N, C-alpha and C positions, 0 to 999 in steps of 0.2 A: 564134860560140860553137863550141868543139870539146870533145870528151870524150876524156880520157886517164885511164887507171888509175882509172876509176870516180869521177872528180872532174869537175864541170862548171865550166869557166872562162867567165866572162862579164864584160863591162864595159859602161858606159854604158847605152844604152837596151835592150840585149839582156837585162839583168837583169829588166826589167819583163815580158818575155815568158815568163819561166820560171814554169811552173805548180806550185803547191804540191800535190804529190801525197800527201805524208805528213802525217798528222795529228799534232799535238804530243802526245806521250805524257803530258804533264803536265795536259792538259785532260781532264776527266772525260768518259767515254764514256756516263755516264748523267746525267740532269738532277738537279742538286742541289735539295734542298728550299728553297723560297724563303720569305722572304728569308734569306740567310746572310751572315754577317760574318766577315771574317778578323781574328782576334785580333792578328796581327802589324802589319798596315798599315792596318787599318780600312776596306778596300775592301768593298763590298757587292755580293753576287750578287743581281740583281734583273732581272726580265724577260729571263732567259737570258744575262746577261753581267755581268762584274765592272765595277763603276763606283764613281766617287767621289760618294757621296751619304751623308746622315746615316743611321747604322745604326738601323733600327727596334728598339724595345724587345724585340719577340718574335723577333729574328733568331737563327737556329741559328748555331753556330760551326763554320767550316770554313776551313782554310788555303787561301788562294788559290794558283793555280798558280805565280805569280811568287815568292811567299814560299816555296813548297815548293822550287822551283828553287834559290833563294838558300840555304835550309837544307841542301839536298843538295849544293850546290856544283857544279850541273850547268847551265852556261850553254847558251843556244840560239843565241847569237851572240858572235862574237869580232872585235874590231878591233885591228889593229897599226898604230900611227902611228910613222913613222920619218923620218929625214932632217934635215939641218942647219936647214931652216926651222923645225922644232919647237923646237929649242933657243933660237932667236931670237924666237919668237912663242908661247911656252908659255901665257902668260896668256890671249891671244886665242883660241887654240885651245881651252883649258879652258872658256872662257865659251861658245864656239860649241857644244861638246859638251853642256854642262849646259843651255843654252838649247834645243837640239834635243830633249833628254830631257824637259825640263819641258813643252814644247809637245805632244810625243807622249803623255806620261803624263796630261795633263789629260784627253784624249778617250779613251785606252786604258789602263786602270788596270794592265794586266799588262806594259806596256812599261817597263822599268826598267834602270838600270845596276846591275850587281851589284858590280863591283870595277874600280878603276883602279890599275894597277901600273906603276911606272917601272922599267925594266930598267937594268942597269949600263952599257949602251951608250947610254942616253939615250932609247930608244924607249919608248912607252907601249903597254901591252897593257890593253884594256878588255873586260870580259865583260858580257853582256846577257841579260836574261830572255826576250828576243824577237828572232828574226833580223831582222825588219823594222826594228827600231830600230838594229841594227848597220849595215844597209844605209843607213838615212836619215842617220845620223851621218856615214858615209863619203861619201855624196853631198853633205851639207852642206859638209864639208871641201873636197871637189872643186870645188863650185860657188863657194865663197868664195876659194880659194887655188890652184885647178887642181891640178897634180901628177899623180901616177900612182895610179889606183884600180883595184883588182882584187878580184873576188869568187870564192869557191870554195864550191859546194854539194857536200856528200858525198851521193851518191845513196843512198837508203834511210834517211837520217837527217834529222831536223828540226834542222839546225844550218847556220849560215852563217859563213864565215870571210871577212873583209874586211881588205884591206891598203891603206893610204894612205901615200905617201911623196912628199916633196919637199924 
């Protein structure tokens, strides 16, 4: 891992050794009154975390951090997928991306895809509400199809940029 221009470049196992020093600015610094339900996605804040449970009748309304990020269009993770392999395996790659999101989202209500946008050059740009989901989707692509995987953490920010190419 090397540091250049305030960006940390890492790949493979090195990414697991990076410590999260910065707290997500979208997570409340004070404890929410429980239970609280998000009116957008129906996630419930209960026992100190957002989760997928039935909304109690007495729940207070509070926008969850993921829905707030989506509303503000302020992603915490970004994945760019490019290369000739993408054009020949777009359906498989799309299924892998959504399967990874579904698996993560079941356990962690705040891990979601915000947007998937196809560029004119055929590459895909995907934004996420959580940097760990961006990393996990990149690692799933690399595990399934190999290729080149690269991560960029911007120091002082809660944001991860991932690139996968094959």
